[in-house]
LUMNUZA-84934 format. One record per residue: y, x, z of N, C-alpha, C, O in turn. Coordinates in steps of 0.001 Angstrom, whole numbers, plus 500000, padded with zeros to 6 digits. Each point is the difference from the previous one (the first is absolute). Layout:
LUMNUZA-84934
YXZYXZYXZYXZ ...
end
This chain:
LUMNUZA-84934
107774409535528389500253501160499141499362501254500593499389500798499289 500761499356502001499452501181500672498475499994499934499381501049499823 500005497750500321498536499897499929499505500373498598498953500629499848 501817498973499130499604500335498631500036501509499772499126500559499337 501908500101501228500104501450499850498854500710500699499443500963499473 500200498553501735498884500605500727498682499807499255499142500883499986 500714497943499394498764499727499253499900500867498752498901500296499529 502262500117499929499991500800498770499635501464500258499671500726499061 500382499714502193499653501384500312498483500160499942499294499298500724 500186501586498455498545500136499848499345500566501251500614500746500763 498141498885499427499220500500501135499070501146499590499552500780500841 500165499310497855499125501054499477500653500681498790500859499431499326 498711501781500431500498500726498829499334499429498746498773499916499961 501999499684499000499391499451498778499248501044499184499219499657499113 501017501617501186499362501069499230498648500389500583498989500024499297 501007500285502015498754500476500621499424499041501042498890500215500488 501850498733499856499499499025500967500144500417501449499475499325500885 501221501766499383500171500483501369500979499103500773500950499458499435 498794500405501858500904499227500862500980500914500742500794499530500815 499150501756498908500893500960500659501318500064499223500211500882499167 500669498154501131501289499910499311501103500526500915500026499696501193 500866501080498250501088500624500765501326499401499550500313499981498810 500463499530502157501331499471499699501026501121500169500241500476501110 500340499925497805501011501054500008501378499333500036500535499589498970 500028500315502244501275499296500152501170500799499429501021499424499622 498833501891500315501092500825499476500207499753498508501131499949499518 497744499898499749500094499766498563499738498539499635499986499654498819 499805499481502187499776498561499784498793499758499098500079499241499034 498803501412501290498798499893499180498767499801500873499981500350501180 498996499079498202498671499938500614499087500875499159499844499778498800 499549501226501843499188500991499292498579499954500548499801499821501201 499206500343497916498608500080500437499760501378500597500288501016499367 499186499018501847499735501274500652498765500691499485499746501150500358 499464498172498796498773500579499484500204500663498633499653501164499797 500925498054499264500169500539498642501451500340499676500256500674499003 500697498880501810501392500372499807500788499119499063501163500297499730 498260498634499763500724499140499069501084499214500746499786499567501132 501373500250498234501089499192500571499713498540499657500023499612498832 499711499594502183499586498610499782501198499073499885500000499108499151 501021501076501676501153499100499994501264500812500258499976500959500772 501117498666498591501284500700500175501077499005500414499790498787500009 501369501768500332501175499194500364499702499039501161500309498810499933 499095501723501110499754499185501183501318499670500699500927500810500025 499137498006500532501208499577500707499951500498501439498992499825500684 502074500784499772500096500492501378500503498874500891501141499559499867 498018499982501030500358498899500894500539500476501341500215499181500893 500006502101499273500547500517501240501507499806500068500606499505499050 500001500881502065501461499856500130500736500948499064499467501033499594 501772498596500070500792500845499106500715501107500750500666500833499387 499201499187501960500640501036500792498953500953500555498809499688500012 501637501469500445499109500993500604500385500204501456501170499874500360 497849500439500475500246500286501410499171501205500396498834500118499623 501776500775501139499323501244500377499538500017501455499326500940500420 501027498037500351499494499877501362500015498521500380500485499157499245 498975500543501941499888498599500432501367499360500208500170498808499740 500803501965500725501326499445500251500655499549498696500575498914499933 499335501922499032500554499628498699499275498788499426500616499126499389 498081500830500812499218498881499486500418498694500655500117498973499332 500113501068501998500406498796500724501388499534499584500262498798499950 500633502146499749501366499646499632500085499434498582500796499099499736 498383501432499352500139499634498594499171498777499602500273499371498978 498752500306501798499179498851499640500790498711500170500843499892500890 498884499145498263500746498741500034499093498820500313500317498861499659 498594501402500968499090498921500397499741500109501492500387500984500631 498964498017499929499720499989501426498797500843500355499446500715499165 500166499188502080498838500743500486498721499456499362499966498841499585 498990501971500332498741499514499412499345498939500881500308499888501187 498795499343498223499275498979500764499157500656501077499421501065499790 500517498293501358499180500504501095499295498832500677500593498938500191 498161501255500165499241498952500676500255499987501508499489499133500708 501293501820499779500251500069501440501126499068500446500267499901501198 500396499419497874501003498989500316499467498660499506499409499924498923 500799499018501860499335498732499686500395499442498638499199499322499356 502051500959500188500423499537498678499918501106498952500555499869498909 498754501219501423499790501160499126501306500722499649500057500751499026 500983499019501768501260500685499784500822499451498851500910500673499515 498780498098500033500700499432498845501328499342500378500907499926499172 499217499599502064501223499315500397501057501000500458499696501150500319 501533498392499704501111500832500446500304499727501471499490499044500584 501346501809500004500420499802501383501522500128500073500623500651499161 499956498718501853501432500131500267500133500966501165499590499691501118 500982501479498622500006501036501030500968499666501141500710498994499973 499288501903501039500746499751501227501304500805500085500596500086501074 499845500490497838501193500837500053501298499193500076501026500511500448 498926498212499107501187499141500024501188500642499287501112500048500526 498622500445498260501054500578499166499902499399498610498925499604499551 502231500335499767499987499459498645499656501099499002499655501115500389 500442498562498309499572500935498975500860501262499958499543501048499544 501691498857500927500880501176500003499907500811501289500673501021500140 498488498525500812499819500740501237500880499551501143499925500566501091 500931498404498684500879499510501061499245499050500926499094499283499575 501296500729501689499349499120500970500403498549499756501126499713499596 497930499378500656500260498576499786500852499427501120500023500518501116 500671498412498563500787499291501002499066499210500916498855499745499630 501617499859501571499120499267500937499369498747499418498812499758500218 501962499425499036499414498787499420498980500330498918499013499283499835 501224501803499427499026500430498996498735500528500656498896499771499505 501264500941501620498838500492500737499120498843500469498775500065499895 501844498889500616499239498840500468499241499346498854498851499587500159 501804500320498679499344499409498838498816500851499539498929499474499698 501273501843500250498914500905499599498857499945501009498830500077499622 501509499790501671498953499900501031499127498777499759498775500079500089 501865498770499600499229498782499737499145500158498735498844499580499964 501741501030499008499234500232498766498799500899500261498902499752499503 501325501297501286498925500932500316498880499316500778498820500236499740 501557498919501213499013499299500818499140499064499156498775499998500123 501869499202499015499232499072499176499213500719498909498919499558499612 501623501543499902499265500795499012498718500548500614498951499998499356 501129500473501888498820500524500681498973498900500233498796500240499914 501679498558500379499070498896500269499267499529498750498803499716500047 501920500202498834499358499465498792499075501015499343499216499634499125 500856501643501280499064500984499443498573499683500416499064500274499250 500755499150501938498678499614500500499978498480500046500604499390500883 498691499993498154500129498559499833498811499201500517500089498774500063 498799501864500312498883499234500546499231500845501016500320501167500224 498659498220500388499248500664501071499253501227499492499888501000500709 499605498927498070499256501138499449500912501201499776499616501139500267 501596498601499242500965501082499822500384500594501354500154501214500134 499998497920500867500367500472501338498882500873500577500262501044500597 498503498521499219498848500778500470499956501354499305499764501023500642 500462498984498043499948501238499233501114500958500419499773501203500131 501433498259500078501119500849500411499721500647501358500268501186500194 499194498030500742499682500544501326498876501031499909500056501047500646 498928498654498552498855500911499873500405501317499357499531501059500416 501338498891498571500417501229499332500835500884500916499950501226499898 500816498159500992500732500806500985499036500671500973500224501137500415 498695498154499951498970500588500857499294501149499278499711501035500601 500016498777498113499377501061499212500871501254499992499501501116500148 501788498690499679500924501148499964500025500729501336500045501230500035 499925498016501071500016500625501332498735500831500230500070501129500485 498775498302499164498730500709500202499940501232499106499588501072500443 500822498778498298499978501121499059500927501121500470499673501179499862 501475498453500689500932501015500498499421500724501210500156501213500137 499172498035500746499381500625501176498884500959499597499783501018500657 499513498657498262498901500855499527500474501094499051499224500871499607 502061499077500025500576500991499077499244500029498671499629501066499510 500150497760499919499264499894498745500953500119498812501184499691500141 498342500743498705500853500051498804500289498606499459499380499022500415 501560500898498662500416498715499442498862499293499282499926498771500026 499190501977499338498899499397499241499079499186500907499487498957499595 500305501523501634499138499278500947500649498674500385499328498970500054 501979501054500215500703498770500376499988498992498859499808498807500235 500394501649498539499972499102498846498613499380499830499877498805499731 499082502014500427498628499488499877499698498984501087499375498974499734 501067501304501495499790499063501113500712498675499741499466498936500315 501736501125499113500737498778499689499262499165498954499968498773500090 499443501893498920499220499286498971498770499347500632499657498865499667 499686501847501238498821499452500698500390498759500789499304498986499946 501798501085500784500423498855500816500393498816499122499709498854500345 500950501406498523500368498919499087498750499305499452499987498780499837 498978501987499885498747499399499527499365499137501076499429498948499713 500675501510501535499450499216501114500727498667500139499368498973500242 501970501036499607500772498756500065499630499083498838499848498791500177 500010501788498643499672499214498810498655499287500160499824498886499505 499234501751501180498680499403500209499935499166501275498931499505500359 502199500332500329500034499155501199499227500560501178499383499244500751 500642502084499423499210500629501060500804500271501272499430500418501008 501888499350498959500841500358501137500107498871501023500202500260501186 499667498506498374500208498854500881499081500066501226498784500148499874 501819499738501305499225500005501241499647501375500516499276500120500988 501218500923498366499685501364500418501274500767500332501092499632499567 498753501431501201501138500802500431500620500726498807499300500682499252 502015499169500573500688500686498907499930501508500188499756500741499048 500460499711502187499974501434500260498607500575499783499853501102499471 499124498151500937498625500476499801499641500120498535499364500972499591 501042498036499603499724500047498565500823501092499324499535500643499058 501692499563501429500835501068499436499388501369500294499974500873499133 499536499310502090499354501268500363498747500228499160499734501121499565 499498497810500209498796500120499168500369500369498563499310500801499368 501778498618500114500452500323498634500419501462499901499727500663498999 500938499837502045500394501412500019498766500899500001499967501006499291 499022498641501496498780500823500070499269500001498658499509501038499558 500420497792499794499378499924498672500767500877499012499397500722499206 501928499213500847500823500800499089499798501492500243499945500781499050 499943499622502222499757501411500314498671500465499410499904501100499456 499083498061500656498689500363499457500041500048498474499411500897499396 501277498150499976500060499961498540500804501167499437499662500537498945 501396499855501750500857501093499534499536501359500501500696500996499805 498133499063500842499442501255500527500960500685500968500139501223500003 500512497970500809500922500529501006499310499884501350499699498895500452 500048502244500198499145500018501185500728499493501235500814500700500603 498869498069499751500425499408501267498818499198500538499407499198499279 500257501022501983498849499330500586500376498593500452501177499653500102 497800499552500165500224498635500496500685500038501362500818499133500308 498856501859500500500649500147501310501499500225499841500796499411500732 499593501430498324501418500300499785500756498771499495501125499742500428 498257499501498663500639498788499489500158498973501119501040499353500114 497923500503500708500069499051501114501092500409500988500744499152500494 499350502138499791501025500480500929501405499784499437500909499622500739 499277500614497964501314499818499376500415498537499962501189499685500054 497831499423499852500311498569499926500073499345501373500434498854500121 499142501870500918500026499432501343498889499013500257500110499168500900 498821500906498329498865499097500152498757500791500402500003501231499988 498947498054500365498743500665500342499250500373498725500172499378498951 499003501638501164499191500435498865499061498886499539499732499856498807 499773499359502150499073498915499684500669498942499120499404499520499036 501837500122501300500704498965499230500322500480498588499812499260499034 500670501967500844500318500538498669498736500128499163500007499687498809 498901500775501812498732500126499287499483498659499512499464499898498896 500698499057501942499552498671499602500805499494498798499430499444499062 501884500747500967500847499570498884499689500805498736500005499462498893 499727501827501288499670500868498859498713499534499317499955499881498775 499007499857502009498729499550499418500160498644499323499392499748498960 501422499382501623500227498674499419500682500109498640499587499335499050 501445501490500845500713500157498723499108500622498932499988499551498854 499273501471501523499120500670499036498950499032499465499678500017498812 499792499143502071498968499046499586500573498889499127499444499690498947 501670499708501486500550498849499292500664500381498676499924499242499033 500717501909500914500678500426498778499107500841499099500407500397498908 498375499873501550499013500753499217500565501352499565499953500367498826 500579500357502153500571501321499735498918501066500028499037499907500761 501136501103498402499192501218500142500869501023500722501020500446499475 498570499912501712500741500980500787499183501278500045498918500006500588 501561501078498811499224501250499997499785500515501418500909499934500827 497904500576499459499735500496501363500807501254500315500318500794499115 500005499365502156500708501207500434499021501171500003498835499847500368 501643501305499223499158501189499956500453501001501064501186500069500322 497876500705500222500383501003501009500997501027499479500813500512500769 499139499799497927500894501020499454501461499580500109500871500845500206 499409497839499655501371499515500129500533500249501419501129500455500184 498037499239500802500429500189501385500073501478500362500834500402500811 498283500417498583500011501433500306501319500641499554500578500808500727 499890498832498086501268500551499509501148499635500935500875500819500281 499107497953500189501056499557500904499926500707501347501027500384500559 497765499789499962499836500686501289500479501444499926500684500482500902 498952500201498022500420501396499833501524500098499965500588500908500586 500041498144498719501466500006499917500632499718501361500986500637500371 498448498409500374500547499667501313499833501141501004500822500166500902 498111500616498937499754501128500903500725501267499553499915501039500655 500804498863498213500769501134499461499107501213499765500368501128500327 498451498625499100499075501075499691500248500499498584500674499341499208 498779501826500481500215500621498701499158499334498915499086499224500280 501253501105498467499285499419498872498535500392499964499166499237499513 500513501933500993498612500444500031499149499078500866498835499750499689 501745499745501396499278499086500894499671498693499286498896499471500135 502067500012499105499736498762499260498918500220498945499156499132499779 500872502022499577498994500319498979498602500029500607499055499472499414 500813501146501765498697500075500675499549498607500433498831499646499841 502096499562500708499653498645500450499520499142498831499026499258500130 501653500843498736499608499206498836498643500439499459499180499159499632 500576502149500317498696500493499539498884499558500935498905499655499557 501385500359501743499019499551500983499620498542499768498824499639500049 502185499527499696499742498578499786499279499748498685499180499086499911 501117501720499059499289499852498722498516500314500177499141499268499510 500566501817501190498587500364500246499321498957500867498834499671499781 501891499804501210499421498970500866499696498734499204498986499345500241 501880500309498817499768498823499168498791500208499087499209499080499795 500652502121499661498849500288499138498683499908500758498981499594499442 501045500786501840498808499909500843499858498641500669499096499788500809 501813499282498847499990498632500535500129499970501523499336499218500681 501513501631499822500253500012501443501132499070500383500181499697501179 500596499838497828501155499154500294499666498510499983500799499182500455 498033500463499028499624498595499908499839499353501368499326500543500876 501294498298499303499876499264501251500837500545501142499893499530501132 500929501446498580500853500593501040501465499774499645500369499964498826 500444499887502188501422499762499793500672501175499318499740501148500361 501121498594498658500651501105499285500919500836500893500142501204499790 500479498161501201500913500749500873499241501000500865500480501108500240 498335498502500228499187500909500817499531501201499206500041501129500488 499503498626498264499553501104499154501170500918499645499857501223499996 501299498182499707501176500807499675500429500845501187500385501158499839 499548498260501359500393500729501211499059501180500246500453501087500359 498236498706499450499033501076500208500184501114498974499938501181500341 500290498436498390500224501013498953501280500781500265500057501205499752 500958498120500746501261500681500332499799500967501157500561501095500008 498641498499500964499722500892501141499244501245499539500303501112500433 498712498696498685499251501140499454500946500946499246499915501220500136 500991498189499064500952500811499240500925500777500936500344501147499715 500057498243501393500887500689500942499294501185500658500619501029500273 498082498816499976499232501095500610499798501137499000500161501173500336 499482498461498423499715501025498986501257500777499587499916501181499667 501229498169500355501240500687499627500669500685501187500982500724499833 498483499047501368500560500640501183501238499317500560500676500561500862 499632498232498662501179499303500515499718499280501313500922499712500763 497827500001499500499533499524501294500752498791500537500761500111500962 499026498742498419500517498744500530498934499379500891498816500022499663 501595499428501465499023499433500932499500498653499489500649499339499189 498181500276501309499440498713499619500878498854500496500088498955499355 500551501241501775500865498944500532501205499777499082500371498853499747 500242502215499756501143499879499079499611499208498756500697499077499580 498172501312499849499557499340498768499597498555500278500274499117499187 499085500634501943499561498645500346501188499062500167499940498849499568 501133501623501049501181499164500202500664499641498676500458498872499823 499597502074499250500609499721498702499114499110499128500493499124499289 498188501111500774499069499232499174499647498647500612499377499163499348 501029500622501924499717498752500719498496499761500132499512498886499813 499775502179500511498579499915500326499793500696501340500921500617500535 497867499283500004499712500644501277499515501434499779499530500354498918 500591500442502107499508501372499912498490500038499835499463500908499365 499849498106501205498534499922499857499623499818498530499043500607499519 501716498554499773499732499785498567500160501301499227499177500324499144 501875500415501155500223501275499304498861500966500284499515500674499092 500051499396502175498905500927500344498710499623499284499290500871499498 500404497840500453498765499565499328500040500303498503499027500506499441 502089499189499917500116500281498561500017501510499749499447500481499011 501179500238501873500068501467499894498597500609500056499658500856499185 499527498695501786498635500517500129499167499662498770499216500822499524 500961497949499961499242499595498812500361500863498791499117500400499241 502161499888500577500430500826498872499532501439500152499562500621499032 500531499908502179499586501388500239498510500177499723499591500982499381 499600498065501079498542500112499841499566499852498544499118500722499535 501508498334499743499553499712498646500623500902498946499384500260498966 501827500219501284500657500874499034499799501486500308500429500868499240 498914499404501883499631501362500397501212500933500111499992501125499501 501048498367501169501159500832500294499645500975501130499192499692500876 501412501453499084499878500956501118501389500154500589500867500650499416 499335498748501743501300500033500649499867500693501336499187499608500838 501602501409499356499989500738501249501110499469500902501184500212499737 498423499106501313500967499416500929500376501006501077500805499693500879 
end
């Protein structure tokens, strides 16, 4: 029935052929945004019949469970028996009832993971959560990493390989896909593995799963460096303009984005008078001071900056 209703909703205006259709939920109508004709009336409201003005009210009034999540091996569909040992009225259970609930809880936990693949996925998702928490990533990155790891299991790519290494590689892929600036060094450090091992797992997943991973840009790292150095907005503006001009002159090709971002940030600190040392910036950007000096000289010579040291 629901599919029939969705199919009955027009995709184009029958009068002018425009695809700019506006759903007016207040009046339960679909209106053409081009010519103004009312295309459909009496739309059915599929939202809840209650209203909530904050998250607490929403959580109290909703009558369904939590949304699906890929960060739990069963996607959060199963229930759990909590550890409060209280009945529905809030009274504590008797000792024999506690023992019975303990046995039920134990067997319930065991049957949630019924084969080796589920066990591998449950362990890997816990590793993903630990790495994501250490990197302070948003929820979207963790969800994307969980989807990447599930695809790897589906294609049989995990067998014989380190779970932690593949989990770290999935996190790095998710960071790149979600445009969240974390370097391979930071991911390796958070996972407790070497950069070489994480890089090897990352390249393997990208190749086997045929992923398109957008390249990291210096501007992403520059914004992060400016924030970490607690510099003013003017400094970030100068750093970004510097990198845009450098990209137009093709000075960024073949060079690491972190090094270029560090050099642009150093130039911005000098021009704004905030004066951050090369060592400070190098430690945050995880590059050497020599790299910053080389990129700095290249930018100064080609962009014709006049900096009075």
